[in-house]
N, C-alpha and C positions, 0 to 999 in steps of 0.2 A: 529564156533565151540565152544563148551562149555569149559570153563576154568576148569581145574582139581582143586580139593580142596587140592591136595598134590603138594608140590614143587618137583623139580627134585631131590633135595638132599634127601627128605623124601622117594621118590620112590626108589632111588638107595639104601638107607638104608634098606628098606623093603626087597629088593632083596638079599642084603648081609646077612640079618638075616636068610632068607630061605636057602641060599647057605651054611651058617655056620652050618646048621643042624636042625634048628627049623622047625617043620612040617608046611606045607603051610597053613593048616587050622588054626593053632595057630597064625601065622603071620596075616592072614586075620581077625581073631576075634580081635586080639590086636589092629589093625589099623582101623577096621570097614569098610572093603570092601569085595566084593565077590571074590571067587576064579577066576571067569572069568576075572574080572578086574585086579586081580593080575597077571594072566598069560598074559594078554594084555600088561600090564606094562613091564613084564619080556621080552616079545618078542621085545618090542621097546627099552628098556633101559638095557637089560641084557648084562653083560660084560663091562659096562661103569663105569667110575668114574664120580664124580659130575661135574668136569670141562668139560668132554666130553658131558654130558647131557645138560649143559648150552650152549655149542657150537651148539649142535643139535637144541635146541630151537631157538637160534638166526638165524640159517640158515633157519629153517622152516618159521620164521616170514619174513625174507628177501625174500624167495621164494614166499610167499603169496603176498607180496607187489609187486614184479615184475610181477606176474600173473595178478594182478589187473591193473597195468600200461599197460601191453600188451593188455588186453581186452579193456581198454579205447581207446587205440591207434587204434585197429582194428575197433572199433565202429566208431571212427572219420573218418577212411578211407572209411567205407561203406557209411556214411552220405555224405562225399565229393563226392564220385563217383555218388551217386544218384542225388546230386545237379548239377553236371556237365553234367550228362546224360539228365536231363530235359531241359537244356538250349538250 
C-alpha cells in the first residue's frame, strides 16, 4: 500500500479545520489534495484525535504483520502435506 504524504496529525488537523467551518474546497486547495481524498480521510479518521489515529495506524501495521505470518504458516502446512502425501 502506498504511504500517504500526510501524517495522521496533519489529516486530523485538516478534518478539524473543515469541521470548524472552513469550506471543504478551501481546505483541499490549502493542503493540495482532492475532495475525494479529503472525504476518504474523513471517513477513516473523522471524530478521532491524533492519539487515536496513531493507535489505529499501529493496529493496522500489526494486523498486516499477523496476516503475513498466517499466510506463511498456511503455505508451510500445504508444502508439508504435499511432501507427506508423496512418500
